[in-house]
N, C-alpha and C positions, 0 to 999 in steps of 0.2 A: 409859898413857893420857895422861900429861903430855907424853910424847914426841910423840904423835900431834897433840895440840893445838899444840905448838910447830911441827910440820911444816906444819900447816894455816895458821898465822899467817905463817910464812915464805913460804909459797906466795902468800898474799894480799899480803904486802909486795912480793914479786917482781912480781905483777900490777900493783900501783900504780906501782912503779918503771918497768916496761916501758911502761906507758901514758904516764908522764911523758916518757920518752925518745922515744917515737913522736911525741907531740904537739909536742915541741921540734924535731924534724927534724934534729938534729945531736947528736953525742956528743963532749963535751969533759969535762975533769976537773971543771970548775965545775958543769956540768949534772949530771954523775953524783953529785957530793957533795950538791948542792942537791936533786936528785931523791930521794936516799936519805932526807934529812931530811923532805921533804914526804911521801914514802911512809910514813915512820914516824909522822908526825903524823896522816895519814889513817887508818892502821891503828888507832892509839890511839883516834881519834874513832869509827871503826866499831865497835870492841869496846865502848866505853863508852856511846855515845849511840844507836847504831843497832841495838843488841842482836844483834850478830854473835856466832854461836856455832858450834861444831863440829857440834852436832846439827842445827841449821838448815841448814848447808851440806850435810850428808849427805842430808837430806830433799830438798833441791833437786836434788842429783845423782840421787837415786832416781827423781824424777818428770820428769827432763828428756826422756827418750824418750817418755813419755806426752804431754808437752806438744808435742813435735814431731809426734806423731800427730794431736793436736788441731788443730795448724796446717794439716796436710794436709787434714783433714776440713773445716776452715773454708774453705780455698781451693776445695775441691770444691763445697761448698754455695753459695759466692758465685757461682761460674761457673754452676751449675745455676739459681740464682735469677735471674741476669742473663738467661739464655735464657727463663725463665718470664715475667719482666717484659717482655722484648721481644715475646714472643708475645702477651701481654695487650694491649700497645699496638698492635702491628701487625695484629692480627686485626680491629680496629675493631668490637668487640662493641658492641651497642646501649648498654649501661650498665655502667660499672665500679662496683662496690659497695664503697666504702671502709668499714672497720669498725674499731671500737675494742674490743679484747678484753682481758679481765682474767683472769689465771690465777695459781695458786699453784704453787710449786716446792718439792720436798723437799730441795733442796741445803742442805748443812749450813754450809759456810764462806762468809764474805763474798767471798772471792776467786772461789769457784765461782759465786756469784750474779752477780757483776760480769762474769765471763767469759761467762755465758749472755746477759746483757743486751747486752753488746757484740757477741756473735755474731749476735744477732737484729738489732741495728741495722746491722751491716755487710752483711747480706744484703739485696739490693735488694728493695724492696716492703714492707719492715717497718721500723718504728722503735720502739724502747723509749722510751715517754714517761715512765714513772715506775717506780721500783723501791723499794718500802717493805717492809722485813722480807723476806718471801718472796712478796710479791704484785707481779706484773708487770702493767703496763698497756701494751699494744702497739697501735700504729696499723698496720693492714694496708691495702695498696693495694686489695686485693680480698678478698672473703669466702673464696675458695678458699685464699688464703695463710694464713689464720688457723687452718686445721684442723691439729691435732696440734702446736701450739706447746708445750704443756705436757709432751709426751712426745717431743720431737724427738731427733734423733741427738746434737745438742749436749748436751742434758740428760743423756742416758744416758752419753755419754763423760765429761762432767765429773763425774758421780756416781762413775764408775769411778776417775777421778783422785783423788777425795777419799778413797778408801779407803786 
C-alpha cells in the first residue's frame, strides 16, 4: 500500500513538473532544477492543505467516464434547448408565459446539486435563480420549459454518478 501511495505522489510530482516545463517554454538545467523544487513544494502543499489522497484520486478516476457522458448529455440538451428557444421566438406566438418554478431534488452531494443547477442555467430558456439545500428556484422563459425539471435527464444522470 505504501508503495502505491509513493507511486501516486511521484506521478503527481511528475505532472506538476511537466506543467512547469510546458509553461516555461524552454528546457534548461536551471528551469529543470527550479521546476523540481517548485513541483515538490506544490505536492507538499497539495497533500497537506488541499486534502490530496490516494482514495480521492481513485474515486475521481472511477467517475471520469461518467462525467464525460454527462458532458455529452449536457451538449445534447443545450443544442436541443437552443432549437426550442428559437422555435419559441420565431413562431411569434401571441404570448410567451414566463414562470418561476420551485422544486426539490433528491440529489445527495453538494457537487451533484451544483451540477444540476449549472446544467439548468446553461440550457437556453432556463436560469437557476437560487439553490438552497435541495430546493431550486428556476426562471423559465415559457411554461412548457418548466415541465419535468425535477425529473430531468440531468437529475437522473447525476443521481447515477453519485452512486
